[in-house]
N, C-alpha and C positions, 0 to 999 in steps of 0.2 A: 144282318146277314142270315137271319133265321129263315128267310124266304128261300134261300138256295136249296136246303134239303127238302123243303116242301115242294119246290118246283121239280126237283129231281124225282121225288116219289110220284108226283102227279104225271110226269112225263112217262115214267116206266109203266104206270097203271094204264095210261092211254095207249101206249105201244101194245100192250098185251090185249086190251079190249079190241083195238082195231084188228089185230091179227087173229082174233077169234073168228072173224067173218071174211077177212081179206087174205087171200093166199099170198104169202111172201114171195116175191120174184127171185130172191136170193137170200143167203144167210151171211152173217158176219164171217164165219169160217170160210165160206166160198170167196168172199171179197178179199180176205187176207191171203188166201192161196193164189188168187189171180194177181194180186200186187206182188207177192213173192216171186211169181213167174216173170212178171215184167221187170222187176228190179234185179232178178238173178240171171237175166239173159236167156231164159228158156223160150226161145223163139218159136219152137214147135209145140208149146203147151197149148192145149185146148180144154176148156172147162165144159163138161157136159152136165146139163140139168134141164129137166122138163117136168113141170108139175103134173101130178095125177091125183085126183080125188080118191079117197079111201075105197069107194065102191068100184074103182077102176084098177085096183091093185089086187093081185091074187090073195085071198084070205090066208093061204098057206104061208105067204111071206110075213104077214102081220103076226101070225101065231108063232112062226119061227123066231122072229126077233124077240118076242116076249119070252119064249122058251129059253133063248140064249142069253138075254140081257137082264130080264126083270120078271121073274115068274110070279111075283106078288103085285104086279102092276095094277090089277083090278082092285086090290084091297088097300094099298097104302095111299097116303096123301102127299106123295112126293118124295118121301125118304123112307127107305126100307131099313128099319132099325135092326131087324134080325140079320139081314145081309151085312150091315155095317159091323155087327158084333162078330159074325163069322169071319169077315175079312180081317178084323183087328186081331183075332186069335190066330188066323193063318199067318199073317204078316209077322206076328210076334215070334213065330217059330223060325223066321229068317231064311227060309228056303227060296221063296219067291214073293213077289208083291201081287196082291189081289185087290182089285177095286170093288166098290159097292154102289156105283152110281146107278140110279134108276133111269128108266126111259125119260121120265119127266126132267131129271137133272141134265141128261144128255141133250134133250131138246132145248132147254134153257141155254146151255153152253154153246151148242152149235148155232142156234138162231141169233142170239144176242151178243155173245161174248167171244172169247178166244181160248186157245189151248194154253195150258200152263198150270203151275201148282202154287201160285202166289195166294196169300190169304185174301187179298183184295178180290181176285178173280173168283175164289171159292165163295166169298161172302156175297158177291153179286149173283153168282149162280144159285145160291140158296134163296136169295130174295126173288129172283125171277121164277124159280121153281115153285115157291109159295104162291106167286101171282097166277101162274098158268094153272095150277091145281085149283085155285079158287075161282078163276074166271073162265076156264075152258072145260068142256066135258072130256072124259077120257078118250073118246073117239077122236076128238080134235087133236089132242096131244099126240096120239098114235099116228094120225094122218100127217101132221107136220113132221114128226120124227122120220117117218118113212120117206119124206120128200127132201129132207136136208142131211140125212146120214150119209157119210162118205163110204162108198163101196169099192174104191180104187182111186188112184191118184187122178184128181180132176173129175171123178165120176161121183155125182151127188144125186141121191134120190133113187127110188125104186125103178122108175121108168128108164133113166139113163143107165142104171146098172143092168137091167134086163136086156136093153138093146146092145150095150157094149159087150156083155159077157155071153149072152145066149142068142142074140139076134131076134128077139121077140118082144112084144109088149109086156108090161108088168102084170097085166091081167091074165096072161097065158103061162105064167111060171108054174112049173110042177112043184110038188112037195120037195123033191130032192134038190132041185135048183134053188128053191127058197132057202132050204137049210144050208146050202153052200154059200149063198149070199150072207146069211146071218153069221156063218162061221168066220167070215173074214173081218167082221166088224171091230174086233179088238185092235187089229193092225191092218187096215185096208190097203196101205201102200206096200206092205210086206207080203201079203198073201193074195192069191188070185183065185176067184171063184170059178172061172172058166177052165183053168188048168190046175186043179187042186193037188197039192202035195199030200203026204201022209197025215200031217197035222190037220189040215182042213178036212180031209176025208173022215178022219176019226171024229173031229168036232161036229161035222155035219150029221154023222150017224147018231151022236149023242143028242144033238138038237132035235132030230126027228123023233127019238124016243121020248124026250122031254115034252115035245109038242103033243104027243099022244097022251102022255100022263096027265097033262093039264086039261085035257078034254078036246084037243084038236081045234078045228075051226068053230066048234060050238062055244069055245071059250070067249069068242068075240061078243057073243050075246050078253055076257055078264058086264060088258062095258057100256051097254046102251041103257 
């Protein structure tokens, strides 16, 4: 039975290699949300997703999600140990829970896996994170993330989010609109980028400041 783990490893490596050059038509998280709607009787549910290459997405959105989710994206190799330590210290104080998932980890989870906190899922997430960091350039990781991230219930990817929330293409997003989209990422089914409440407005302003501090759109040059 030793061939089973070897086969599993080979399959995952092949998956990641193929998706380095082939744009995934959907993610596991999308598929699970659609199944949830079918089995839950959500007859009016519609899943929105349309792929856009990175050069057809506003650079301000790419910078905004990095500023919001993973400011060390260009430097780490999949796991931000500094952020993990800060999150551990914050959570130990017990006032709230803070995560430390990088964009690479979130891409691995959204594309290949499912939501949840089980050790099996976290272990698979770590494995896929290592693979995509080894086999994909940073620009590809960011491109896939921007196309599979959830920006609202049934709204996946930058193009669907730009159309649904602002009635425009992803390439036409302003810096303020990009910051608002990035601001809803922690809880995209709870918050709305088109009609932001006080929390989203405050977070979007913080994201805009952070985007400027990391160098703005010039930051993307460090990924190439």
